C-alpha positions in Angstrom: 0.0 0.0 0.0 2.8 2.4 0.8 4.5 1.8 -2.5 1.2 2.3 -4.3 0.6 5.6 -2.6 4.1 6.8 -3.3 3.7 5.9 -7.0 0.4 7.7 -7.1 1.9 10.8 -5.5 4.9 10.8 -7.8 2.7 10.3 -10.9 0.3 13.1 -9.9 3.3 15.4 -9.4 4.7 14.4 -12.7 1.4 15.0 -14.5 1.1 18.5 -12.9 4.6 19.4 -13.9 3.9 18.1 -17.4 0.7 20.2 -17.6 2.5 23.3 -16.5 5.4 22.7 -18.9 2.9 22.2 -21.8 1.3 25.5 -20.8 4.6 27.4 -21.1 5.0 26.0 -24.6 1.6 27.2 -25.9 0.9 30.2 -23.5 3.8 32.7 -23.2 1.9 34.5 -20.4 2.7 31.5 -18.2 6.4 31.9 -18.6 8.6 33.4 -15.9 11.0 36.2 -16.9 13.8 33.7 -16.7 12.0 31.2 -19.0 11.0 34.0 -21.4 14.6 34.9 -21.8 15.4 31.3 -22.8 12.6 31.3 -25.4 14.0 34.6 -26.7 17.6 33.5 -27.0 17.4 29.7 -27.6 13.8 29.0 -28.7 14.5 25.7 -30.6 16.6 24.1 -27.8 14.3 25.1 -25.0 11.2 24.0 -26.9 12.7 20.6 -27.7 13.9 20.2 -24.2 10.5 21.0 -22.7 8.4 19.0 -25.2 10.6 15.9 -24.9 10.7 16.3 -21.1 6.9 16.3 -21.0 6.8 13.0 -22.8 9.6 11.5 -20.6 8.2 12.4 -17.3 4.7 11.2 -18.1 5.7 8.0 -19.9 8.3 7.2 -17.3 5.9 7.3 -14.5 3.9 4.5 -16.0 6.9 2.6 -17.1 8.3 2.1 -13.5 5.0 0.7 -12.3 5.6 -3.1 -12.1 1.9 -4.0 -12.2 1.2 -2.0 -15.3 4.4 -3.4 -16.9 3.4 -7.0 -16.3 -0.2 -6.5 -17.4 0.5 -4.5 -20.5 3.9 -5.8 -21.7 3.4 -4.9 -25.3 2.5 -1.3 -24.4 5.4 -1.2 -22.0 7.8 -2.0 -24.9 6.4 0.6 -27.2 6.3 3.3 -24.5 9.9 2.4 -23.7 10.9 3.2 -27.3 9.0 6.5 -26.9 10.8 7.2 -23.6 14.1 6.5 -25.2 13.5 8.8 -28.1 12.3 11.6 -25.7 15.5 11.3 -23.6 17.7 11.3 -26.7 16.1 14.6 -27.9 15.7 16.1 -24.4 19.2 15.1 -23.3 21.1 16.6 -26.2 18.9 19.8 -26.0 19.6 20.0 -22.3 23.3 19.5 -22.9 23.3 22.4 -25.4 21.3 24.6 -22.9 23.8 23.7 -20.1 26.6 25.4 -21.9 24.6 28.6 -22.1 23.0 28.3 -18.6 22.8 31.3 -16.2 25.2 31.1 -13.3 28.6 30.4 -14.9 30.7 27.3 -14.7 28.9 25.9 -11.7 25.6 25.6 -13.5 27.3 24.7 -16.8 28.9 21.6 -15.2 25.8 20.9 -13.0 23.3 20.8 -15.7 25.8 19.5 -18.3 26.7 16.5 -16.2 23.0 15.8 -15.5 22.3 15.7 -19.2 25.2 13.3 -19.7 24.0 11.1 -16.9 20.4 11.2 -18.2 21.6 10.1 -21.6 24.0 7.5 -20.2 21.6 5.8 -17.8 18.9 5.6 -20.4 21.3 4.1 -23.0 22.6 1.6 -20.4 18.9 0.6 -19.8 18.5 0.1 -23.5 21.7 -2.0 -23.8 20.6 -4.1 -20.8 17.2 -5.0 -22.3 18.8 -5.8 -25.6 21.0 -8.3 -23.7 17.9 -9.7 -22.0 19.2 -8.6 -18.6 15.9 -7.5 -17.1 17.3 -6.8 -13.6 19.9 -4.5 -14.9 17.4 -2.9 -17.2 15.1 -2.1 -14.4 17.9 -0.6 -12.3 19.1 1.6 -15.1 15.6 2.7 -15.9 15.0 3.7 -12.3 18.2 5.8 -12.4 17.1 7.4 -15.7 13.7 8.3 -14.3 15.2 9.7 -11.1 17.1 12.1 -13.4 13.9 12.8 -15.4 12.3 13.8 -12.1 14.9 16.6 -11.8 12.2 18.6 -13.6 10.1 18.2 -10.5 12.7 18.8 -7.8 14.0 21.8 -9.6 10.6 23.4 -9.5 10.3 22.6 -5.8 13.7 24.1 -4.8 13.5 27.3 -6.9 10.4 28.8 -5.2 11.6 27.5 -1.8 14.9 29.3 -2.3 13.1 32.5 -3.2 10.9 32.2 -0.1 14.0 31.7 2.0 15.4 34.9 0.6 18.4 33.4 -1.2 19.6 35.3 -4.2 18.7 33.8 -7.5 22.2 33.2 -8.8 23.6 31.4 -5.8 20.4 29.4 -5.5 20.4 28.5 -9.1 24.0 27.4 -8.9 23.2 25.1 -6.0 20.0 23.8 -7.5 21.8 22.9 -10.8 23.3 20.0 -8.6 20.6 19.6 -5.9 17.8 18.9 -8.4 19.4 15.6 -9.6 22.2 14.4 -7.3 20.0 13.6 -4.3 17.5 11.9 -6.7 20.2 9.5 -7.9 21.4 8.8 -4.3 17.9 8.0 -3.2 17.2 5.6 -6.1 20.6 4.0 -5.7 19.8 3.3 -2.0 16.4 1.8 -3.2 18.1 -0.4 -5.7 20.7 -1.6 -3.2 18.1 -2.2 -0.5 16.0 -4.3 -2.9 19.0 -6.4 -3.9 19.8 -7.1 -0.3 16.2 -8.1 0.4 16.4 -10.6 -2.6 19.7 -11.9 -1.3 18.4 -12.4 2.2 15.3 -14.1 0.9 17.5 -16.5 -1.1 
């Protein structure tokens, strides 16, 4: 029951973020001044990054649900291909944006390394399933989706930092790492704990 509630909360959050992101694509009035600047200076990159991110965060939420995966295996495979394509587009667009990100080298490296890890973990998941290694595939997909959820954690940390009165630049520099590194650490703990449970059961 706890895992089901956690998945429902995560999925609802992902859908809300996706809805907001879709709104910024079609309704410029919803864009923050910072986002308006990105659309003015790098419209193609930010549009591709947001559009592919919407697909990834929505599709990924249903891909990590084991019950749905088992019940709708054919759909899982096709959605997996869609997720892979979305990460490919969004990851490279994100890497391009990282080199132009506000905040200097700290954010360049923070967002740039996140994009590399996003692409890398997803490609590793693809290679694992091609080799029929389902356990490794699931682990890499969880890591990939943890990075996809950086879209969610970033939008939590940014307003909190403003409420706390932290200047935008130092906050943005810290968040360029905080939005994804803790996500990876949490999912890595989950993967390791699940492995230990399987080992103990054996």
